[in-house]
N, C-alpha and C positions, 0 to 999 in steps of 0.2 A: 505494498500497501505503500502509496509517494505521499510525504507530511508537505505540504503546503509550506510549511515554517521553514522547513531541510532549506542548510543552507546549500546551494548551485554550485561553488568549489570548493569540496574536498580534494586535500593535498595527496589521501591517502591513494586516491583511485585514480586523480592526476598531480600527480609533483609536476610534470612537464611545465605547469600553468606559474611556476613561483621560483623556478628557479631559476636564479642570479638576479630576483625580484629583485630586491634593497640594494643593490651596488649601481644598476643602472639606474633605478631613480634617481638616486644624487645626482646622476651622470644629467640625467631631462631635467633634474630642479635646472641647476644651474645651466641648462640651453633655456630655459623657460626663464628663469632670472636678468637673461641677458636680454630678453625677445621682451619682457616686462621693462626696461632699466634704459635703455638703447635710446628709446625716442624721449624717454624726459631726461634726459643729456641731451639728447639734441636739442630740444625745447629750452633746457637751463640758455645753450651756450647762443641759443636765439635770444633770448630777453635778456641776454647779457650784451652784446653785441646790441640790440635793439635800445638799452639802455644808454650807452655809448655815443651815444648817435642822437641823445633825445636826451643828452645829457645831465641822464640821472632818471628821466623821466622817467623811461623802460621800464628802471629796476622797481618797478612796484608791482609788476606784473611775477614777482618772484613767488607772491602768493599762492597763485593760481598751482604751483607745483607741488603741492602736496594731495590737496583736492583731485589735479588730475589725475596725479598717479595712482592712488587709491581705488578710482572711477576704471582707470586701466587697466590692472589687476584683476575688477573684478569682472570685465565683460569679457575681455582678453582669456580666463578661464572659464567661464561660464561659456564664453561663446564655441568655448575650443573641446570643452568637455561636452558639452550638449552636441553637439558635432555627431555623423553616423558612425565615425570613426571612436569616439566616447574615449577620445585623448588629448590632449595638449601638443604641440607641434616638436617639442621635447621629448613628449614621451611618444609620437610616432615614430622618432629616429630612435628611440630607443627600443621598439616593438613593443610594446605596455599597453594598456588599453586599463582603463579605472570604470568598472560593474558595481551596482547596483547589486548590492548580496544574495539576492536571488534568483542574481543572473542579464536583470536586464538592463539597456544601455542607459547612460546617466541622457540628464536635461539641465538647463542653461540652468535656472534655479538651488537646483540641489552640485551643480557646477563650483554657482556664487559664493554659496554658502562654505561649500569646501573648502575654500580655498581665502574665506574669511578666518575659518578653527585653527587653516594650518597656520595664517600668520602672526594671529593672537596664542597661539600655543607655543609659535615656534620663538616668537620674542619672550619668552616668559619661560621654555622649560627647555630649550636647547643646548643640551644634544640630549635631553633626555629622552627626547618626541623619538630619535632615533633606536636606541636598548628597546624602546617597546617591539621593533619590528623583531625585533634579534631575539624575541622572548614568546611567540607565536607561532604558529606552521605557516599561516597562512601568508606571512612578512603586514601586518597591516600596522599603520600610527598609528595614536593613538586620534586626530581627527579621523581617520577612516573610522575607528568603530563608533565615532560617535557623529559620522552621514550615514551611518553604515555601508559602507562601499567598500572593495575591493580593488588594488592592482592587479590584474596577473599581465603574462606573456599574450602576445595579439595570436589568433590561430593559425599565423602564420608562422613561428617563432615557436609554439607552440608542438607544432606540428615535424619543424626541425628538430625538435629535441626525440620530439618521440622516435622520430627516424632514426637516430646517433644512440 
């Protein structure tokens, strides 16, 4: 009998879904952090030059950087996790995808909540959130538990690991 509350991803039946996920997750984070921070740095440089041209008046726009950063990070993560690939660009490069605990794909709102939890927990508990990934077989981090998500290898990588 199928239990509807049973977790869709079992590390005993499908160990290839979790093989190497934690290390590649860190690399994916670095790629995504670059994608999020690079436009903000370019905007800051633009504001700086604009301030020089306007004899300092343009520098009043620097206050916009923080809200723009937050909005951009939430929109980028929510949109990419809510895409059909259910992964950010960094995750796609590392052949990872984030799924809901029951196997369904992510959606925008859950992706946005996931990144908010990630940033709040990372700023308060770093590096302890990574330790939790070492202590469970699905390699889930604290924000994964809070949002009911699981990071797994995508089907292409999982199939390659099954063959080897």
